[in-house]
C-alpha positions in Angstrom: 28.7 19.0 -21.7 30.0 17.7 -18.3 26.6 18.3 -16.4 24.7 16.7 -19.5 27.1 13.6 -19.3 26.6 13.2 -15.5 22.6 13.6 -16.3 22.8 10.8 -19.0 25.0 8.4 -16.9 22.4 8.7 -14.1 19.5 8.0 -16.0 21.2 5.2 -17.6 22.1 3.9 -14.2 18.6 4.4 -13.2 17.2 2.4 -16.0 19.6 -0.5 -15.4 18.4 -0.6 -11.7 14.7 -0.6 -12.7 15.2 -3.2 -15.5 16.9 -5.6 -13.1 13.9 -5.2 -10.7 11.6 -6.1 -13.3 13.6 -9.2 -14.3 14.0 -10.4 -10.8 10.3 -10.1 -10.4 9.7 -12.1 -13.7 12.2 -14.8 -12.7 10.3 -15.2 -9.5 6.9 -15.1 -11.2 5.6 -12.5 -9.0 1.8 -12.3 -9.2 0.7 -10.2 -6.3 -0.8 -6.9 -6.8 2.0 -5.2 -5.1 4.8 -7.0 -7.5 2.6 -6.0 -10.6 2.3 -2.2 -9.5 6.0 -2.4 -8.5 6.9 -3.6 -12.1 4.7 -0.8 -13.5 6.5 1.6 -11.4 9.7 0.5 -12.4 8.8 0.4 -16.0 7.6 3.8 -15.7 10.9 4.9 -13.9 12.7 3.6 -17.0 10.3 5.7 -19.2 10.7 8.8 -17.2 14.4 8.4 -17.2 14.8 8.1 -21.1 11.9 10.4 -22.2 13.0 13.2 -20.0 16.7 13.0 -20.7 18.4 16.0 -22.7 18.3 15.8 -26.7 15.3 13.4 -26.4 13.5 14.2 -29.7 10.7 17.0 -29.7 8.9 15.1 -32.3 7.9 12.4 -29.7 6.1 15.0 -27.4 2.8 14.1 -28.6 2.6 10.6 -27.3 5.4 11.0 -24.4 3.8 13.6 -22.5 0.3 11.7 -22.1 2.3 8.6 -20.9 4.2 10.7 -18.3 1.1 12.4 -17.0 -0.2 8.8 -16.2 2.6 7.9 -13.9 1.4 9.7 -10.8 -1.6 7.6 -10.8 0.7 4.4 -11.0 2.7 5.9 -8.3 -0.4 6.5 -6.2 -1.8 3.0 -6.5 1.9 1.7 -5.7 2.0 3.6 -2.6 -1.6 2.4 -1.5 -0.5 -1.2 -2.2 2.9 -0.8 -0.5 1.8 0.8 2.7 -1.8 -0.4 3.3 -2.1 -4.0 3.9 -6.1 -4.1 3.2 -5.6 -2.1 -0.1 -7.3 -4.0 -2.9 -6.7 -3.1 -6.5 -10.0 -2.6 -8.4 -11.1 -2.1 -12.0 -11.9 1.7 -11.5 -8.3 2.2 -10.8 -7.3 1.0 -14.2 -10.0 3.3 -15.6 -8.5 6.4 -13.8 -4.9 5.7 -15.1 -6.6 5.1 -18.8 -8.6 8.5 -18.4 -5.7 10.6 -17.5 -3.8 9.2 -20.2 -6.4 9.6 -22.6 -6.8 13.2 -21.4 -3.2 13.8 -21.9 -3.4 12.5 -25.7 -6.5 14.9 -26.3 -4.5 18.0 -25.0 -1.4 17.0 -27.2 -3.4 16.4 -30.2 -5.7 19.5 -29.5 -2.7 22.0 -28.9 -2.3 23.1 -32.3 -6.1 23.9 -32.8 -7.0 25.2 -29.5 -4.0 26.1 -27.5 -5.7 28.1 -25.0 -8.2 25.3 -24.2 -5.2 23.0 -24.0 -3.1 25.3 -21.7 -6.1 25.2 -19.3 -6.5 21.4 -19.6 -2.7 21.1 -18.8 -3.1 23.0 -15.7 -6.1 21.0 -14.7 -4.0 17.6 -15.4 -1.0 19.0 -13.1 -3.6 19.7 -10.5 -4.9 16.0 -10.6 -1.2 14.9 -10.3 -0.6 17.0 -7.3 -3.8 15.7 -5.8 -2.6 12.0 -6.3 0.9 13.0 -4.9 -0.8 14.4 -1.8 -3.0 11.3 -1.5 -0.1 9.1 -1.6 1.6 11.3 1.2 -1.4 11.1 3.5 -1.7 7.5 3.0 1.8 6.9 4.2 1.5 9.2 7.1 -1.9 7.5 8.1 -0.5 4.0 8.1 2.8 4.5 9.5 2.1 4.2 13.2 0.4 0.8 12.7 3.1 -0.5 10.4 5.0 -3.1 12.5 7.5 -4.1 9.6 10.8 -2.2 10.4 12.2 -2.2 7.0 9.2 -0.7 5.5 9.0 1.9 8.1 12.4 3.2 7.4 12.2 3.1 3.7 8.8 4.3 2.9 9.4 8.0 3.8 12.5 8.0 1.7 11.2 7.0 -1.3 7.6 8.6 -0.9 9.5 12.0 -0.4 11.4 11.8 -3.4 8.5 10.3 -5.6 6.2 13.2 -4.4 9.1 15.7 -5.0 9.4 14.7 -8.6 5.7 14.6 -9.2 5.4 18.0 -7.6 8.2 19.3 -9.9 6.5 18.1 -12.9 3.1 19.3 -11.8 4.4 22.7 -10.7 6.3 23.1 -13.9 3.1 22.5 -15.7 1.2 25.3 -13.9 4.2 28.0 -14.6 5.0 26.5 -18.1 8.6 25.8 -17.1 10.6 23.9 -19.8 11.8 21.3 -17.6 8.1 19.8 -17.7 9.0 18.6 -21.3 11.1 15.8 -22.5 14.6 16.7 -23.6 14.5 20.0 -21.6 18.2 21.4 -20.4 18.9 21.8 -16.7 17.2 18.3 -15.8 19.9 17.1 -13.8 18.1 17.3 -10.4 15.3 15.1 -12.0 17.9 12.7 -13.0 19.5 12.5 -9.7 16.2 11.9 -7.9 15.1 9.1 -10.2 18.6 7.6 -9.5 18.1 7.8 -5.6 14.4 6.3 -6.1 16.0 3.3 -7.9 18.7 2.7 -5.5 16.2 2.7 -2.7 13.8 0.3 -4.6 16.9 -2.0 -5.2 18.0 -1.8 -1.8 14.5 -2.7 -0.5 14.3 -5.8 -2.7 17.9 -7.2 -2.8 18.8 -6.7 0.6 15.9 -9.0 1.8 17.5 -12.0 3.4 16.6 -15.3 2.1 15.0 -16.5 5.3 12.6 -13.5 5.8 9.1 -13.4 4.0 8.9 -11.7 0.7 6.4 -9.3 1.9 9.0 -7.6 4.2 10.4 -4.3 3.4 9.5 -2.5 0.2 7.5 -5.5 -1.1 5.4 -3.4 -3.5 8.5 -2.8 -5.7 9.3 -6.3 -5.1 9.3 -9.7 -6.8 7.8 -11.8 -3.8 4.0 -12.4 -3.3 3.2 -9.8 -0.7 -0.5 -10.6 -0.8 0.0 -13.6 1.7 -1.5 -14.0 4.9 -1.1 -11.1 7.5 0.8 -13.4 9.7 3.8 -15.2 8.3 6.3 -17.1 10.4 9.9 -15.6 10.6 13.0 -17.9 10.9 15.7 -17.4 13.4 13.9 -14.8 15.5 14.2 -14.7 19.3 11.7 -12.7 21.1 11.3 -12.1 25.0 8.8 -15.0 25.6 7.9 -13.3 29.0 6.9 -10.0 27.0 4.6 -12.4 24.6 3.0 -14.0 27.6 2.4 -10.8 29.3 0.9 -9.5 26.0 -1.3 -12.6 25.5 -2.6 -12.0 29.1 -3.5 -8.4 28.2 -5.4 -9.4 25.3 -7.0 -13.0 26.1 -7.8 -12.1 29.7 -7.9 -8.3 30.4 -9.2 -7.8 26.7 -7.3 -4.6 26.1 -8.4 -4.7 22.4 -11.7 -3.4 23.6 -10.3 -0.2 24.5 -11.5 2.5 21.8 -8.6 3.9 19.9 -6.0 1.7 21.3 -2.5 2.6 19.8 0.5 0.6 19.9 2.1 3.4 22.2 -0.5 3.1 24.8 0.0 -0.9 24.9 3.7 -0.4 25.1 2.9 2.0 28.2 0.6 -0.7 29.8 3.4 -3.4 29.3 6.1 -0.8 30.5 8.4 -1.6 27.6 9.9 0.6 24.8 7.5 0.9 21.8 10.1 -0.6 19.4 10.4 -3.8 21.6 6.7 -4.3 21.2 6.6 -3.8 17.6 9.3 -6.4 17.3 7.6 -8.9 19.4 4.3 -8.5 17.5 6.0 -8.5 14.1 8.7 -11.0 14.5 7.5 -13.0 17.5 3.7 -13.4 16.3 4.0 -12.6 12.6 1.8 -9.6 12.0 2.9 -6.9 9.7 0.3 -4.4 11.0 -0.8 -3.4 14.3 -4.6 -3.3 13.6 -4.6 -6.6 12.0 -3.1 -7.9 15.4 -6.0 -6.2 17.2 -8.7 -7.1 14.6 -7.6 -11.0 15.3 -8.8 -10.6 18.9 -11.7 -8.2 17.9 -13.3 -10.7 15.4 -12.8 -13.6 17.8 -14.8 -11.5 20.4 -17.6 -10.6 18.0 -17.9 -14.0 16.5 -18.7 -15.5 20.1 -21.3 -12.7 20.6 -22.8 -13.2 17.3 -23.2 -16.9 18.0 -24.7 -16.3 21.6 -28.6 -17.0 21.3 -29.2 -14.4 24.3 -27.5 -11.7 22.2 -29.8 -12.3 19.1 -31.5 -8.9 19.5 -28.3 -7.1 20.0 -27.5 -4.9 16.8 -24.4 -5.9 14.9 -23.1 -2.3 15.6 -23.3 -2.7 19.1 -21.4 -6.0 19.1 -18.8 -4.2 16.8 -18.3 -1.3 19.1 -18.0 -3.6 22.3 -15.3 -5.5 20.5 -13.3 -2.4 19.9 -14.1 -1.2 16.4 -15.1 2.5 16.1 -17.4 2.2 13.2 -19.3 -0.4 11.1 -17.4 -0.3 8.0 -14.1 -1.3 9.1 -15.7 -4.2 11.2 -17.7 -5.5 8.0 -14.6 -5.5 6.0 -12.3 -7.0 8.5 -15.0 -9.6 9.5 -15.4 -10.7 5.9 -11.8 -10.9 5.2 -11.4 -13.0 8.3 -14.4 -15.2 7.9 -15.5 -15.2 4.2 -19.1 -13.9 5.3 -20.8 -10.9 6.6 -21.4 -10.5 10.4 -25.1 -10.9 9.6 -24.8 -14.0 7.5 -22.5 -15.5 10.3 -24.9 -14.9 12.9 -27.8 -16.4 10.8 -25.7 -19.4 10.2 -24.3 -19.7 13.7 -28.1 -19.3 15.5 -29.5 -21.6 12.9 -27.5 -24.7 13.9 -29.1 -25.5 17.4 -32.5 -25.2 15.9 -31.5 -27.7 13.1 -30.1 -30.1 15.7 -33.3 -30.0 17.5 -35.4 -30.7 14.7 -33.4 -33.5 13.3 -33.2 -35.3 16.9 -37.0 -36.4 16.9 -36.6 -37.6 13.3 -34.0 -40.0 14.4 -35.9 -41.1 17.3 -39.0 -41.8 15.0 -36.9 -44.1 12.6 
């Protein structure tokens, strides 16, 4: 009974923290995709904490389990939005979540009639959850090096590891038919502790943000702030070595170091002969970039725009221009270019090269008039 009381206490505290996160988000009128997914994650955390608690009524399993099965998809989307600044929520993401939940309902409703088939479907659903957890982990590791926000770099692995661990526990239990996979199972204290730590880390990521810092700092996807603002947001009361900023600007504007294929922040720090953490701070707090790739792409897109506007390069393929500017493939170049300018590279070139021609045509008209 003592362990059960601790279990229930941790779940109550977890629910309180998550509800406070949702309340703060609503009060701040958060509307960004990170904030919305963060509220969905928080609501899912409350549901997880309550539905998997000891003595939860077994009569509710038929609708609780399907909703629990959809939570890994929400976490996967949250991880994408939190750690990938270029992520955009699509309609098919919602369809995926609805599909998982609907499949979960089909399994629970069909269990009494086709237990063997439902068991196989449950293992398949557990496999999907593991794939989503692995995808979230890969996304976090993949974007960690380019992340310039110190708070987000510190918190991302802690929250991710615990969430992936929880998902893996439930998915593994689904494969092995372990009772902890169902609501109200005994011995669920580790699950309660994991949920409590996640809630505390999420709360720390939000409520520890200083008022003068942009809301897209730290763990903004849980957060109440609008994290989908510009990649470059001014930061108050930040003192960065001006000599380092001038040297960095010389490397990028004069020497065009951004053209180097596969340029990483470690290599750039070595060129400047400064510690990597100092360079991260200079780019993030001095120039306002949250992501190293966004910093490089600012120069690369400007380089590409000049080439696309050059009449002497009208026959040069767009791919060649992208590669010369430092991009490694056409896909990221097209996405970054359209995000920066609002048009595709081909459309930009067509408009840029048509301006001199239109001027030449209109000049005789003015003389005739």
